[in-house]
C-alpha positions as CSV (number, residue, x, y, z in Angstrom):
1,M,0.0,0.0,0.0
2,P,1.3,3.4,-0.8
3,F,1.9,6.1,1.8
4,I,0.4,9.5,1.6
5,S,2.2,12.4,3.4
6,T,0.5,15.7,4.1
7,H,1.5,18.7,6.3
8,D,0.1,16.9,9.4
9,T,0.5,13.2,9.0
10,T,1.4,10.2,6.9
11,F,-1.0,7.4,6.3
12,A,-1.5,4.3,4.1
13,L,-4.3,4.0,1.6
14,Q,-6.5,1.1,2.2
15,E,-7.2,-1.4,-0.5
16,S,-9.5,0.0,-3.2
17,E,-9.7,3.3,-1.4
18,T,-9.3,6.5,-3.4
19,L,-7.1,9.3,-2.3
20,L,-10.1,11.4,-1.6
21,E,-11.6,8.7,0.7
22,G,-8.3,8.3,2.5
23,L,-8.1,12.0,3.1
24,E,-11.6,12.1,4.4
25,R,-11.0,9.1,6.6
26,T,-7.9,10.7,8.2
27,G,-9.7,14.0,8.9
28,H,-8.2,16.2,6.2
29,E,-9.8,19.3,4.7
30,I,-10.7,18.5,1.2
31,E,-13.5,19.8,-1.0
32,Y,-15.4,17.5,-3.4
33,Q,-18.5,17.4,-5.4
34,C,-18.7,14.8,-8.2
35,R,-16.2,12.2,-7.1
36,S,-15.5,11.3,-10.7
37,G,-13.1,13.8,-12.2
38,Y,-15.7,16.2,-13.8
39,C,-15.8,19.2,-11.5
40,G,-12.1,19.6,-10.2
41,S,-13.2,20.5,-6.7
42,C,-10.8,17.9,-5.1
43,R,-7.8,19.4,-6.9
44,V,-4.6,19.3,-4.6
45,K,-1.0,20.1,-5.3
46,I,1.4,17.1,-5.4
47,L,4.7,17.9,-3.9
48,S,6.5,14.6,-4.6
49,G,5.7,11.3,-6.2
50,R,3.4,10.5,-9.2
51,V,-0.1,9.3,-9.7
52,S,-1.9,8.0,-12.8
53,Y,-5.5,7.9,-14.0
54,D,-7.5,5.1,-15.6
55,D,-9.2,7.7,-17.8
56,F,-7.9,11.2,-17.9
57,P,-10.3,13.5,-16.0
58,L,-12.5,16.0,-17.8
59,A,-11.7,18.7,-15.2
60,F,-8.7,20.9,-15.8
61,V,-5.5,19.7,-14.1
62,A,-2.5,22.0,-14.1
63,P,1.0,20.7,-13.8
64,G,1.7,19.8,-10.2
65,E,-1.9,19.2,-9.4
66,I,-4.0,16.0,-9.1
67,L,-7.6,15.1,-8.6
68,A,-7.9,13.2,-5.4
69,C,-11.2,11.6,-6.4
70,C,-10.0,9.7,-9.5
71,C,-6.2,9.4,-9.4
72,R,-4.5,6.1,-8.9
73,V,-1.8,6.1,-6.2
74,S,0.7,3.4,-6.8
75,E,3.8,4.9,-5.0
76,N,4.4,7.1,-2.0
77,I,3.3,10.7,-2.5
78,R,3.4,14.0,-0.6
79,I,0.6,16.5,-1.2
80,D,-0.3,20.0,0.0
81,C,-3.2,19.2,2.3
82,R,-4.0,19.9,6.0
83,K,-6.2,18.3,8.6
84,R,-9.6,20.0,9.5
85,T,-9.5,22.4,12.3
86,E,-12.3,22.0,14.8
87,E,-14.1,25.3,15.4
88,P,-16.2,25.7,18.6
89,D,-19.9,25.4,18.2
90,L,-21.1,28.9,19.0
91,F,-24.5,27.7,19.9
92,A,-23.4,24.9,22.2
93,P,-24.9,25.3,25.7
94,S,-21.5,24.6,27.3
95,L,-20.3,28.0,26.0
96,F,-22.9,29.8,28.1
97,D,-22.4,28.0,31.3
98,E,-21.8,30.4,34.2
99,D,-19.4,27.9,35.9
100,S,-16.9,27.9,33.1
């Protein structure tokens, strides 16, 4: 299994898991819409390594970018992606507790 390195962590893709699914599973901030290479929302910069595509995606992919939803990762790669930051829920009752 190839290893994916981001700014925050390194993880292995599970068998038959897409890069997008692996990033979601590990709590990374990544946008997506179509999950099939049409929209380009999941575009990320690849910093090292290479990926391939079964069918070249219809969305524009600039040099140094990949589409996480449909690329095939067969070797270790490093990408420009970070984990989600948890923001406090401004409507959570605990924020209004007098004792805190």
